[in-house]
N, C-alpha and C positions, 0 to 999 in steps of 0.2 A: 708716136705711135703706143694704142695702147695704154696711156696713163691711166695709173690706179686712179679713183674715186676719192672722192676726200673723206670718203667718211671712213676710208681704211688706215687713214693717218691717226696714230696713236696706237693700233696694232701691232703685237710683233711679239715673239718666238721665239727673239732672235738668241736670247740664254742660254732657253732649253732648247735650240740649236747644235748651237755652239758647241755644250757641253755633249751631247750625242756625236755632234762630230768628232771629238776628240776620243769619247769611248772608243767610237766605229778605229779613227787611226789608231788607238793603242793596242782593241781586240786585231786587226788586220797586222802590226808589227808583231805578234804573237803573246802577246800579254793577258793574264789569265785578269777578267778582269770581274769587277765582285760590280755588279752596278745596285746603288742603292739609290737611284736619280728620280727614278720615273715612280711616282703610285698606284703600279699596277699588280693585284694581287696575282699570286702566284699562286694559291692554293686552289680548287677543281672545290665546285658546289655537290651536297650534299647525293651519294647515291639514288635517293626518292626526287630529284630535283630533274637528276639526267636522264632518270627512268619514266618522268611525264613528259618531258621533254622528246624524248625520242616516241614514245606511244604516240603523242600528236601529230608528233613528227610524220609518221606513216598513214595516216589517213590524208586521202587524196584532195579530202572537199577540204584540209585547214590552210591551202595556201592562194587566199582570194584576199583582199583589202582587208581591211580591219577598219573600224572604226577607231576617228581619232583618240575618243573619250574612253576610249577599253570598253572590254567584255564585261558584262553584266559581275560575270562570277568575277574577274581582278577584281571590278570597286567594290564589290563586298569583299574579298579578301581582305585588299585595305584598310578596309572602314573596320573590321572585326578587328585585323592585328594592332588598332592601335588603338581601338577600347581598352585589350587585353593589356596592353603593353606602357600604355600612357596614358590611361581612365580618359581619353579623348574622343566624346561621342563623334561621330559626321553623319551626313547622308551621304549616301551612293552616290546619289543622281545630280547634286547640285554641288560638293563641297569634294569631290575627290575628280581629278583627274589623269590619264596616263600620261607618260613623256616618254620619247627615245632617249633613254637618258636622261637622267634631274639634270644636266646641263646643258641638254638642250632646253629644258623650263626657264633658265635660267638667262639662256644667251637671249629667249624670245620677251621674255615678262618685259623689259623695258618699254617692246617695239608695240606693246598693247599700252602702254599708260604714259609712255614719256613724248613731249615734243620738243620740239631744238631747244635749249636753253634753258630747259628747264636742271635742276641739281640732282643727283643722288651720289647718296653718303654712301661710301665703300669702304671694309676694313684695309690699310697699308701696317702690314703686310698684307694680301690677301690674295686668294685665287684669282689667275689671272679674267677667268668669266666674268667676274664680278666686275673688271673693267671695261670691259670687251663688250658687253651685251650694251650696257646705256651709249657709248660712246658709238657704237652704230649704231641708235635712236636720238641718236644728234645733243645727249645730257650734256651738263657742266658736273665735272666728277668733282666730289671736296671730299679727302681721302683723312680718314680719320685714323692718328694715331695709334697703333696698341704696341705698350710697351712694356716691359717688366715692370718697371715700377708703379703701372696700375695696375697689375696683373694681368695684360695685355685684354685691357676691356678697355673700347672707348671711352673719355670724360666728354658726357652728353653734354654737361653745364660748359667749355671752353668751344659749342659750337658758337660761331657768331649769330645773331638777331634777323639779319639780313639774307644769308644764307637758308636761316629755315624757312624764313617769308618765301624760300624759294625751290624748299626740299620736297619730291612728291616722292621719293624712296627710299629705304635703306637697306643692305645689304648686311648679314649679321650671319657666322657661323662658327655654330660651335658643337659638338667638340667641334675643333678649331685646324685646319689644313691654310698653313703649312706651322702655323704655331704649335700644335697642338694643347693648348691651350682646353679648358670649359670656362662656362659660367654660370655662378650662384643663380641659385631661382631668385632672389630680391632684385638682382639685378635686372634680369629678363622682367620680372613686376616693374620697375623704373622706366625701360626699355617702352612696356606698353604703355603707361600714362603720358610718356615722352610724346609717343607716335601717334594719341589721340589728340593732345593738344595742337599739334602742327599739323594734324592731317596728313603723315606720311605711311605708306604702305611700306610694312618689316615686311622683308623676302628671306625668310630665315633656310638655312642649308642647315641640315639635319643630316647628311650621310653618311656621318663615324655614329651614329648613335647607340649603336650596338659595338664598338669596337671598344669596349672599357675595359678597366681595370680593379684591381684591390677594391673590390665592392662599392666602386662609383655606378651611380646612375643619373643619367643627366635625364634633363624637364625636357618634353617636347615644349613648342614655345605655346602651340597653343592651347596647356594644358591652362593658363595661367588665365584668370578672371581677365575677358572683354580683348581679349586674343585673335578673334575670330572676325573682331570691327575692323581691324588694321591690318593685319596679315594673314598670310596664305606662306607652307614651309614645304621646302621640297627634300622628300626624300630615295631612295635606293637601294636595287639589293645588287648593288655592284659591289661592296665590302660586307655589307651582313650577309649574302649569303654565297660570296666571292662567283657573282655572276657580271663581271664589267663589262664582258665581251657582248653579254646578251641586251646591251641597253635597256634595261627594264627600269627606268625611273617613274616617277607621278608627284604630281600637287596639292596639297589635301589644304582647306581653310577656307577663305573669305569667299560667300559663294560668286558675286558680282566680278572680282576680278578674274577669276576662273574661270566663269565664260568667256569672258575675254579674251583670254586665254587661247580658248577651243574655240573660239569665234579664228583668231590668227591661224592658230594651227590646221583647222578644215581648206583654209585656202593654200599652208601653203605645202601640207603632204599627207599622209593615213596613217592609221594607224600602227599597233607594234605586228610585228607576224603573232598569227595566231598560235601555232606550237610552243611561242617562248611567253606567253602570257598564260599557258597552261603549266609552265615551267615555274612561272611566279607565285599562282596559288599554288601547285605544290609546295613550296614553298614557305609561303606565307599559315598557309593552315595546317601543312604537316610535322611535323616533329621536330622543333625549335634546339635538341643536344647541338644539332651542326653549331648554332649561334655560339652556344656558350665554350664548344672546341676550338672555337678560330678564335673566341676572344685569348684561350688563355692560350692560341699559341703565339700573337699578337702579343702578349705577357711577357712568354719564356725570352721570343722577342730583342722585346726591347729592354729588358735585365741584363742582359749579353751585353748589348750597344750600351746601355747607360753602365753598370756595373763595369764593363771593359773599360770604359774612357774614364771616366773616375777613376780608378784605376792610375792611371799614369798621369794625372794628374789637369785633362781635359774637359774642367767641369762644367757637365750638362748634367739637367734640372728629370726628372721624372715621372715623365708624362701618366695621366691618369684616363688619359683614351686616344684613340684615333690610329694611325702606324704610320705615325712619323718621333722623332725626335728632331726640336730642335736646340741647334749648338752654336753656344758662339766661338766665331773663330780664335783658336789658340793662340793665333802669328800675328806679326803685326800687318799682313796680306791682306789686301781685299776679299769680298768673300770670294768675288771670284775668280782671283788670284790663287788666294791661296784651294777652291777647288780642283783650277787645275796644277799646283803643284801636288796634293794626296792623289792628282789620281796620275800622273809620270810616277808620283814616289812610290806609292805601294798598289797601283793598280784598284783601288777603290773609287767610284762614281756615286756623287751626291749634289746637290744640286744652289747654289748659292743663292743666299736671302734673296739679296740683291732682283732675283726674278720675280720676286712679287710684291717689291716696294722698295721706296727709299729706305721706309724704316725695317725694312731686312739687311738692309746693307748689314755687316759685322756678325752677320748666321750664318749657318748651313743647313739645307733640312735632309736627313737621313729618313728615307725611305725602308720600311724591316720588310725589305719582299725577297728577303732570302732566306731559304733554309738554316738552322741554329748553327748546322759546321759552318756555312758559308760565311757566317756571320759570324762568326769565334773566328775564325781566320782573317775578315776583314781586320778583327781587334785585334790580333798577332802583328799581322803586317803594319796597323799602325802607330801601331809602341814599338816595334821596330824602327820605325821613322823617328821618330819623335825622342830615343834615343842620339841619334844621328843627330839632334839639333840642340842636344845639350852644348 
């Protein structure tokens, strides 16, 4: 009775749930757990963003249904923001579409373009929605190994030509979650040529476009010549403006693909709550010093974790972007077993790399989502535990 549909096969949050259950168990037992597992920003939006939300929420006329595409003000704000930051020129009427968080768009895009049996190229390790969305659409997944040996970039030349003949879509994400890796412009240009040759849609997840450090500046995929012909890019206010709970995201790029996404969404739901759209407009068009301050905060946090772990012999790389540190497991345990050991012995919760795919085994993801003094405390606890292992 009530058997799950076949399309649910392959969908699982088991490892994330297991880690969270373990965290709750340790907390219930009275342990002070430092949660570095779920990548939810712990900072609040800038005051002018909150003020815009409050002002709009006070208006009794702003509680009706909204268009799925987004208000004119929001679409124009996104367009101007992309031009100012990345030099990308967009038509707000045909090349921009709002989303109830970028994850929602990443989940739905496969339903617009993928038939059962079509191949979707996804990164491994990769954020879970990259596989979940295509699986719901009946796709066959082809996993692109992202390894340290290749700077966490997929080797496009290694893909079997028979796979490419059936491939309809490829999902990429730089700056990357969970790897905190970045992609050089030369590689992105290679992807454009590759996608045009094989007629593959590139879905580029750019959610960490502004959590960047050490003067690094990533390229929007759409800034590459010819990219609009074969790509859409997803972005979000969740990380850039610390508005994760507001669920304001958007897709930009190929107008035909966005029209399909819009048609699907118009049958599924309505648009973003209007006061949230007004808050987004305030974020995108208002003072941008909050972005600089947020990135600087994450950079300080990165340095606490990276310097602290390296000082005790746990060798980790210093990422140039994102809100994560991707760290090799320093013991002979599996990534899950090490995560359990770390939690039970130090009260520090992280996510095992195996949660993100087979190629994530041997690593853990550390989210920089606690204040600096808590990260310093985490380093001290881990160091104390490491000393007992020698």
